[in-house]
N, C-alpha and C positions, 0 to 999 in steps of 0.2 A: 558178559562180553563187553569189550571196549570198542571204540571207533578208531580205526587207523586211517589217517589222512594221507592221500597220495599226491594230490595237486589241487591248485585253485585256478579258476578261469572266470572270464566274464560271462554273464548270462547263463543259458541252459545248453547242455550238450544234447546230441541226438539220443533218442531213447534206446538206440542200439547198445549204449553203454551199460544198460541194465543186464545184458547177457554176458558181460565179462565176469571172469572168475579171478579173484586176486589171491592174497596170502591165505593159506589154509583152505583153498578152493571155495572161498566164500564170495557171494555175488558183490560186485562193485556197483554202487548207486550214488545218486547226487542228493545233496542237501543245499539249500540256497539261503542267502542272507546278504543284505546290503548291496544287492545287485550283482553278487558273485555266486559262483557255484563251487562246491567242494566235492571231490570224488573220494568216497570212503567205502570201507567194508568193515564188517564186524570181525573181531579177532579175540582170542583168549590171550591173557597176559603172557602165557608161556610162548605163544607164537610171535611175540615181539622180540624175543631173543634172536639176534641175527644168525642165520646160517645161509649157505649158498642158495639152497632151493627157495627160501623165503625172499632173499634179496633179488633173485632172478624173477620171481613172481611179481614182486613189487615194481621192479624196473620195467617189466613188460607192460604193466598198467600205465605207468607214467608215460612211457613212449607211445602207447596207443593214443592217449589224449594229445600228446605233443604233436603227433602227425596230423591231427585234425584241427588243432586250435592253438592259440597262444596260451601258455600256462605258466604258472609259478610252480615248479616241481619242489616237493618237500623231501627232506631226508627221511630215510626209513626209521620208524619208531615214534613218529609224531602222533600221540594218542590223546583221545578225549574219552571221558567216562560215558557221556551221553550225546545223542545227536543235538540236543538243545545247546550244549556247550560249543559244538562246532558252529552252529548258527550264530551264537553270540560272538564267537571269535571272528567270524566273517564281518559281522556288523561293526564290531569295535575297530577292525583294521581295514575297513572298506576303502577309505581314501588312500591310505598308503599302498594297498595292493593294486588299486586301479592305476595309480601313477606308475607302479613297477611294471604292470602288464603293458602299459603304453610304451615303456622304455624297451621292452623285449618283444614287442609286437612283430610278428612275422620273421623272427630271427631264430637261429640255432647257434649252438656252441661248437666251435672247432678248437681242437687242442693240438699243440705242438710240444713234443717232449724232446729236449736236447740232452743226449746221453754223453756224459763226460768220461774221460779215460780214468782208469784207476791210477792213484798216485801213492807213492810209498809213505808210510807213517814215519814221523820223526822219532828219534834223531836220525839224521841223514849221514850216509858215508860217501856220497858222491854229489856232484852238482845238481841243483834243483832246477828243472826246466819246465816252463809252462808249455802246454800242448799246442798253443797256437801262436804265441808271440815270441818265443825264444827267450823269455825272461829267465835269468839264471842267477844263482848265488854260489860262488865258487867254494868248493870244499865243504867240510862238515862244520855246521855252525857251532857244534859243541867244542870243536878243537880250539876255538878262540879263547876259551876259559881254561885256567889251570885245572889239572886233574883233581886237586884237592878242594875245588870249589864247585861241587855238583849243582848247587843252587843257581849259580851264574850260568852254567852250561844249559840247565833246563830253561831258564828265562830266555837265553839266546835262541834256543831251538823254538820256543813258543813264538818269539817275535817273528822268526822266519815263517812259521806256519801261518800266523795272522796275516803277514804280508801276502802270502800266496793265496789265502782265502779271499782277501780283499781284492786282489788282482783278478781272480776268477769271477768274483761278483761283477766287477767292472766289465770284464770281457763278455760275460753272458748278457748283461744289460745292454751292452752295445750291439750284440748280435740280435737280440730281440728288437732293438730299435731299427736294425736293418730290415727285419721282417715287417715291422710296422710300416716302413716306407714302401716295401715291395707290395704290401697288401692295401696300400692307400686307396680309399674309395670302396673297398670290399668288406669293411667291417665298421661297426659303430662304436665299439669299446674293446679294450684289451686289458689283460691282467698278466703280471709276471709273478711266478711263485718260485722263490729260491729256497733250497733246503737249509735247515739250520746249520750254523757253523759247526764244524767237526764231522759233518757228513762226508766231506771230501777225503777224510782219512780212513774211511772204511774200506779195507783192502779186500773184502769179500764180495762186494758188488759195486757196480758203477753208480756213482751219484748222478742225478739228473735234475734238470730245471724245466719247469712247465710254463708254457705260455697259453693263454686262453683268449679266444676272439669271439665276439658276438657278431655273427654274420647273417645278413638277410638271406632268406632261403634261395632267392633267385641268383645269388652270387656264389653258392656253394661250389659248383663245378669250376668256375673261374678261380676261386680260392684254391682248390686242389691243384689246378694246373700251375698257378703262380707258385705254390709251395714247391712242387717238383722242379720247377725251373730254378727257383732260388736256392734250394738245397744242393743242387748239382755244382754250385760254385763254392761251396763251403767244405772244409775238411772234417768238421764234427759230424756226429751221427744224429739224425733227426727222425722222429716218428710222428706221423699225422693221424689224428683220430677224429671221429665225428661223422655226421652231425649228431649232436646230443641235445637234450633239453638244457636250458641255460642255467645249470646248477651254480656255476661260479659267478654268476651275475645277479643272483637273487638271495643267496643264503647269508650274505654279510649284512643284510638290512635288518 
């Protein structure tokens, strides 16, 4: 059996945590090192292959600790062969994790998803319009090249596509900046996640852009109210989620 790590916190949690059941219905317990606590349970290697039930069990434990304390949530599948390795890991990373715990102390993660409209794939047979600014390119970009020069037609089409994607990047960055201003004083950090180029051409599903905000717990309700007020003035579709453990503010370290 291996040790599955759920989250890291300062000091010691209440002993009630020992009654929790995690992945595989195994008890969750604490090991300590370097002034930190790690919440772990024993698992078989096979149980670390993600499926919905295991992921939900894992998430339940992370959120249980998150409701009670400031934590560093780990991604599913963080394994150690022995408890002693977990303790050494805490000791070796104690300074870094203490600083990170201080940064997210008393905070939760709120997410905003901006849903973009479907756009046609190139080549185009009609003017290209941006959904918010009215930006357009008249006619088919391929028509500018002679029929016997398909290479030039392809490059012309790709150029228009790149311009459209760059414009959408700028539009969404500006939109998130508006949210940053609207939420001023209600969050300590924010992150913008833009999908890879080419996502905007997927005609089967709407592409989306995600914004993440690190919000003090006491401001969560004000954050929600501000979001609903701000989104009513925009034409794009927005989805609010959270509060969550601050995954997007600890995992890149």
